[in-house]
C-alpha positions as YAML, in Angstrom:
chain: A
units: angstrom
residues:
- id: 1
  name: ASN
  ca: [-24.16, -6.01, 8.35]
- id: 2
  name: ASP
  ca: [-23.98, -2.51, 7.61]
- id: 3
  name: ARG
  ca: [-20.83, -1.71, 10.22]
- id: 4
  name: GLU
  ca: [-18.90, -4.89, 8.64]
- id: 5
  name: ARG
  ca: [-19.25, -3.21, 5.27]
- id: 6
  name: ASN
  ca: [-18.82, 0.23, 6.53]
- id: 7
  name: ARG
  ca: [-15.55, -1.04, 7.84]
- id: 8
  name: MET
  ca: [-14.27, -2.96, 4.83]
- id: 9
  name: HIS
  ca: [-15.50, 0.04, 2.57]
- id: 10
  name: HIS
  ca: [-13.26, 1.90, 4.23]
- id: 11
  name: LEU
  ca: [-9.93, -0.57, 4.99]
- id: 12
  name: ASN
  ca: [-10.19, -1.02, 1.21]
- id: 13
  name: SER
  ca: [-10.43, 2.90, 0.14]
- id: 14
  name: ALA
  ca: [-7.57, 3.26, 2.60]
- id: 15
  name: LEU
  ca: [-5.28, 0.86, 0.12]
- id: 16
  name: ASP
  ca: [-6.47, 2.21, -2.45]
- id: 17
  name: ALA
  ca: [-4.86, 5.20, -1.35]
- id: 18
  name: LEU
  ca: [-1.93, 3.78, 0.05]
- id: 19
  name: ARG
  ca: [-1.67, 1.61, -3.85]
- id: 20
  name: SER
  ca: [-1.78, 5.43, -4.99]
- id: 21
  name: VAL
  ca: [1.80, 6.91, -3.92]
- id: 22
  name: LEU
  ca: [3.70, 3.49, -4.27]
- id: 23
  name: PRO
  ca: [5.90, 3.22, -7.09]
- id: 24
  name: THR
  ca: [3.80, 0.93, -10.09]
- id: 25
  name: PHE
  ca: [5.20, -2.08, -11.81]
- id: 26
  name: PRO
  ca: [5.43, -2.21, -15.39]
- id: 27
  name: ASP
  ca: [2.27, -4.40, -15.93]
- id: 28
  name: ASP
  ca: [0.44, -2.04, -13.72]
- id: 29
  name: ALA
  ca: [-1.33, -4.78, -11.84]
- id: 30
  name: LYS
  ca: [-3.35, -4.21, -8.43]
- id: 31
  name: LEU
  ca: [-1.60, -5.74, -5.90]
- id: 32
  name: THR
  ca: [-3.56, -8.03, -3.40]
- id: 33
  name: LYS
  ca: [-3.86, -5.90, 0.36]
- id: 34
  name: ILE
  ca: [-1.30, -8.28, 2.12]
- id: 35
  name: GLU
  ca: [0.99, -7.36, -1.51]
- id: 36
  name: THR
  ca: [0.63, -3.78, -0.64]
- id: 37
  name: LEU
  ca: [1.08, -3.93, 3.09]
- id: 38
  name: ARG
  ca: [4.55, -5.78, 2.41]
- id: 39
  name: PHE
  ca: [5.16, -3.39, -0.63]
- id: 40
  name: ALA
  ca: [4.86, 0.00, 1.42]
- id: 41
  name: HIS
  ca: [6.62, -1.70, 4.11]
- id: 42
  name: ASN
  ca: [9.77, -2.70, 1.64]
- id: 43
  name: TYR
  ca: [9.46, 0.66, 0.27]
- id: 44
  name: ILE
  ca: [9.47, 2.71, 3.63]
- id: 45
  name: TRP
  ca: [12.60, 0.91, 4.34]
- id: 46
  name: ALA
  ca: [14.41, 1.08, 1.43]
- id: 47
  name: LEU
  ca: [13.75, 5.41, 1.47]
- id: 48
  name: THR
  ca: [15.26, 5.53, 5.09]
- id: 49
  name: GLN
  ca: [17.98, 3.51, 4.02]
- id: 50
  name: SER
  ca: [18.93, 5.68, 1.19]
- id: 51
  name: LEU
  ca: [18.69, 8.83, 3.47]
- id: 52
  name: ARG
  ca: [20.68, 7.28, 6.09]
- id: 53
  name: LEU
  ca: [23.25, 7.15, 3.63]
- id: 54
  name: ALA
  ca: [22.93, 9.52, 2.22]
...
C-alpha cells in the first residue's frame, strides 16, 4: 500500500531528525523507535529540570 509506505517513510524521517538532535552514545548505535522516543522524553525532562534549578 502506497499510503502506508509513505506514512512510514515520513515517520522514519521524523525519527531520524529527532535522533540527530539528541546527544549520542559512545558506541553511536542507532536507537530503536521506542528508545528514541523514550530518550527524547527523558532528555527534555532533564533539560527542563536544569532550567528550573538555574
